[in-house]
N, C-alpha and C positions, 0 to 999 in steps of 0.2 A: 851326678849319676855314678852309681857304685859298680856297674857291670858293663863290660864292653858290648855284649850282646843286648840290644834294646828289647829283644823278645823274651829274654830270660826273666822268670818271676821267682821270687824267694818263696820257699815253703818252710814254715815255722813249725817244727815237730813238737814243740813243748810249750803249751799254754794251758790255762786253767779257766774253766767256768766256775762260779761260786760253789763251794763245797765245804762240808764240815771239817774242822781242823782240831782233831782230838789230842794232838801231841804238844800243845803249848800250855804252860802254866798261866793261870790268871791271877796269881798273887800280885798284890799291888807293887811290891818291890820289883818284880819282873816287868810289870806293865809300865812303870815309870822309866826303867831303863830302856825298854823297847821304844817308848816315845821319844827319848833323846836320840836313840840310834836312828829311828825313822826320820827325824829332823836332819841329822847329819846326812843321811843318804839322799834325802830330797835336795839338799844344797849341793852335794857332790855331783849328782847326776842330772840336776835341773829338772827334777820331777815336780808335777803340780801338787799342792798340798791336798789332803783328803777334805771332802766337804764337812763343814761342822755339823753336828747333830741339830743345831738350831736353825741351820740354813734350809731354805726350801730347795729341794732338788730341782734343777732346771730341766734335766733330761730324764724323763720318766719312761722312755722306751724300753722294751725288752733288751736285755743285755746282748742277745745274739744279733739284734738289729744294729747295735753300736759296733759289734765286731765286723759286720759287713761293711760298715762305713770305714773302718780301719783298713780293711783289705783294699778298698778303693783309694783311700788317702795315700797309702804307701806302695800301691802297685804290687801287692802281694798276690802270689798264686794260690795260696791256701794256708790254713792253720789247722793243726791237729790239737785237739783238746784232750787232756788226759784225765780230767775230773769234772764232776758236777755233783749235784745232790744225790743222784742215783744213776744207774746205767740208763734207765728209761728216761730220766730227765735229760741226760746228755743227748740221747738219740732223738728225743723229741725236739730239742732246741736246734741241733745242726740239721735235722731233717727238713727244717723250714727253708733251707737253702742248699738244695742238692748240688754237689759238685764244688761247693765253696769250702767246706770244712769236712774233716774226718774226726774220729774219736776212738779212744780206748776204753775198754771196760775197767772199772775200778771198784773192786769189792774185796773183802779179806780172803786170802787164800786158805785161811785156817777155818773159815765158816763152813758149817754143814752145807754140802751141795755146791761148793765153790766151783767145781769143774763143770757142773750142770748149768750153773748161772753163767759161767764163761761161754759155754756152748750157745746158750740162749742169746747172750749179747752179740755174739758173732753172727749166728745163723738167722735170728729173728729181728735183731735191732740194727744189723749192719756195721758193728763196730769192728775195728781193724787190728786190735792187739789188746794188751793187758798192762795195767799200771799198778805197781806195788811200791810201798815204802818199806825198805828193809828193816829199819828200826821199829816197825810196828808189828813184825811177824815174830811171834814168841817161841818159835821152835826152829831147828835147823832147816834150811831149805831142802836138804836131801832126806828129810824125814818121810818115811814111806806113806804117811797120811796125805802128803802133798803130791804124790805121784800122779793121780788122775789129771790134775791141772797141767802138769808138765807134759804128759803124754798127749794131751789134746793139742797144746801149743806146737809140740814137735810134729804131730800128724798133719796139722794145717800149715806148718812153717810160719806161724804168727809171731810177731815180735812181742817181747815183754820189756817194758822199761821199769827198772828198779832203782829208786833212790837210795843210795848209800851215803855214808858220811854224816857230817853235822846236819841236823834236821831242825828247821825252825829258826827262831831268833833267840834273844835272851829268855832263858827259861825252856829252851828246846832240849833236844836229845843229843848228848855228847858221848854217851857210852852205852853199848848194847851188843847183844849176841850177834846181830846181823848188821852192824854199822860198817863193817869192812867188805869191800867188793869181793875179796877172796872167799867170803862166806857162800857165794854162789858158784864157786869153782866146781864142786862135784857135779852139780846140775848142768853147768855149762859144758863140761866135758862129756857127760853121759848123754846129753841131748844136743848134738852139734847142729841139728836142724832148727833149733830155736835161736833166732836172732835176739841177743840179750843186750839191751841198751842201758848204759850207765850214764846218768846225767851229770852236768856240772863238773866235768873232768874228775869225778870222784869225790868232790866236796871235802877235800882234806886227806884223801887217800889216793893221790895220784900215782905214787910209786907202786902201790899194791895193784891199782887198776892196770898199770902197764904190765905188770907181771901177769895178770889175768889174761890180758890181750895176747901176750907172748905165747901162752899155752893154747888159747882157745880162739881161733879165727872167727867164731860166731859172736864175738863180743864187740860192740860198737860204743863209741864215745859221743855223748851228746854235749854240746858246748854251752848250754843255756845258762842264763842268769848273769848277775854281776860278778860272780866268782870271787867275792870278797873273802872266802875262806883262804885265799892265798895269803892274807895277812897273818893267819893263825897257824902257819907251819914254821918250823925253826930253821928254814933255809929260804933263800931268796927265790921267788917265783914271780913271773908276770905273764900277761896274756900271750905275748910274743913267744915266750919260752914254752908255754903249754902247747901252742900250735906247732912249734918247731919239733918238739919232741915226739908228738903224735905223728906228724907228717913224716919224720924220718924212721920211726919205729913201726907204725902200723899202716901208714899210707893214707891218702885222702879218702879212699873208698869206704873207710870205716868211721868217718867223722860226719856228724849229723848236726846241723844248725838248729838252735832253738833260743828262745828268749826267756822262758818262764813268766811270760806276761800274764796278768790275771785281772786286776781290779781297774775300775775307772775311777777318777778321771785320767790316770796314767795310760791305760790302754796298751797298744803295742809299743814295746820299748825300742824304738828305732835307734836309740843311742848304742844299745848293745850290738845291733846289726852293724852299724857304722865302725865301731871299735874292732869287731871281729873281722870284718872285711879288710880294714886297714892292716891288721896283723898278718893276714894271708898275703897281702900285697907287699908288705915289707919283707916277707920271706920269698918273694918272687915266685909264687906259685903260678902254674899254668892256669889259664882261664878255664880250661875244662875242669881242672881240679876245684877251682873255686865255685863253679856252677854245681858240681857234685856235692860239695860240702854244704852249700847254702840252698839246696833244694832237691837235686836229682837223686842222691843217695836215699833220702827219705821217701821219695816217690816210688823208687824201686821196692823198698821194703814194704810199702803199703799197697803195692799193686795199683799205682796211679801212673798213667801214661802222659806223654807229652805229644799228643796227637797233632796239635797245631800250636807253634810257638809264635804268638803274636798278640793281638789284643784279646784273643779268645782265652778264657781261663783254662787251665789244665783240666782235661776231662778224666773221669774215672774209667778204668778198664772193665769194671764189673758193676753190674746193677746191684744196688742195695737200697736200704730205706734211708740212707743218709746222703 
C-alpha cells in the first residue's frame, strides 16, 4: 500500500492514446539501435515484450476499454490523455467513460486556425488543456502569430503542457530552437494566468527549468517517464535529487505526477509510480504533500473535485462531453 489514506486515488496527468509520431527517423541504422535500446529498457524495468507481428493478438478490445481495466487494476482515480489521432478521436474515446478520463487538445499551434480549433476542443469536445511538443514548433513561442492561442488559454486559465528537451529515442531530436524550457519564458511571464507544465523534469534541461520556475510561479513540473535523460547530463543526477531540488525550490504545490504510459501490453507503468513515491518518502515529505503531488495538484488544475474520497471515483466539477 503506497498511501496512508486508503481513500486517496492517484491521478496520472500524463498518458497517451495512439497518435502519429512525426519526429522519429525510420532509417534502419536508427531502427536497429532503437530495438537494442528497447530490449535493454524492457529488462531494466521488467516490461512485457511487444507482441510479434506474426502473433495473433489475444486482446482485440478498444484501447480505451483496456485503460478502464488499468484504472481498476491499480486503483487509480483517473488518467489524463495528452494525445490521440485527433482531438475528435480523443474526445470520442474518453467520452465513452464519463468521469474516468480527461484529455488535452493536441494540434499544431502554427496551423491556420489553431486558436479556433483549441476553442472548439475545449467548448465543444470538453478537453481540459493543450499539449505541444516544443521541438516541433518552428518559430519562437512569443511570435505574434501565436498570440491568439496564448490569449485564449490565459482568458480561460487553461493549462498547456509543453515537452522540452530530448524528444524521441535514437534518431529523435537533440537540437532545436525550442528544445530549452527557457524558450517559453517570454510567454510564461507575459501570461501568468496560463499554467505551463513542463514534463519529465525538463528532459535534460533541469537547471534551465528551475531557472524558469524561479521567475514564473505559473510553471509546473511534471514527473513523468523513466527520466533516463539523467544519464545524458555531465553531472550526477538521480530521482531522489530531482524531487529534493524541486521540493526545496518550488514546493510540492507545483509538482504533478505522470507516467507517460502509452502502449499495451505495458499499459499503466506502475513501476514509475512506486519509484517516485519511494523518493518522496525517502525525503520524509508530509502525507498531504504526497497526495498533492500524486493527484490533487492536477485535479485542481483541471477543475476536478474530490467530492467523495472512498470507493467512489473522483467526480468532475463541470459537465462536459468527456
